[in-house]
KEVEX-284671 format. One record per residue (C-alpha): y, x, z. Coordinates in steps of 0.25 Angstrom, whole numbers, padded with zeros to 4 digits, always signed. Each point is the difference from the previous one (the first is absolute). Layout:
<recs>
YXZ;...
</recs>
This chain:
<recs>
-0001+0000+0001;+0014+0005-0005;+0012-0007+0010;-0010-0012+0003;-0003-0002-0015;-0014+0002-0004;-0002+0009-0011;-0010-0006-0011;-0013+0006-0003;+0000+0004-0017;-0012+0004-0008;+0009+0011-0007;+0012+0009+0003;+0008+0008-0008;+0004+0015+0005;+0010+0010-0007;-0006-0007-0012;-0014+0000+0003;-0008-0014+0001;-0009+0000+0013;-0012-0010+0001;-0006-0005+0012;-0014+0006-0006;+0006+0011-0004;-0007-0001-0015;+0015+0005-0007;-0003-0011-0010;+0013-0007+0001;+0007+0014+0000;-0009+0004-0013;+0004-0014-0007;+0015+0001+0003;+0000+0015-0006;-0009-0004-0012;+0011-0012-0003;+0013+0009+0002;-0008+0011-0009;-0005-0008-0012;+0014-0006+0000;+0006+0014-0003;-0012+0002-0008;+0004-0012-0009;+0015+0005-0002;-0005+0014-0004;-0009-0006-0011;+0012-0009-0004;+0008+0013-0002;-0011+0007-0006;-0003-0010-0011;+0015+0000-0005;+0005+0008-0012;+0013+0002+0006;-0002+0008+0013;-0010+0007+0011;-0007+0011-0005;-0010+0006+0007;+0008+0010+0008;+0008-0012+0004;-0011-0007+0003;-0008+0010+0008;+0013+0002+0009;+0001-0016+0002;-0015+0002+0005;+0002+0011+0009;+0012-0007+0005;-0003-0014+0003;-0014-0004-0002;-0008+0013+0005;+0008-0001+0014;-0003-0015+0002;-0014+0002-0002;+0001+0012+0009;+0007-0004+0011;-0008+0000+0012;-0012+0006-0004;-0008+0008+0005;-0001+0010-0010;
</recs>
């Protein structure tokens, strides 16, 4: 209780961008990160298929700066 207000019990909690679940399966965190990575990858696919921009070096820089950190954040390796 905090100041006579009872705290609600929840199945998931997010701390510093990492989602912890009650059973410690990491499934909610993995699903959230996968969704973010898929959205960023879809943008990269659109840029790669255009004729007006995004050469190989730009796509590599974009991957290293946005997609890879999203995937690797809070990983053990």
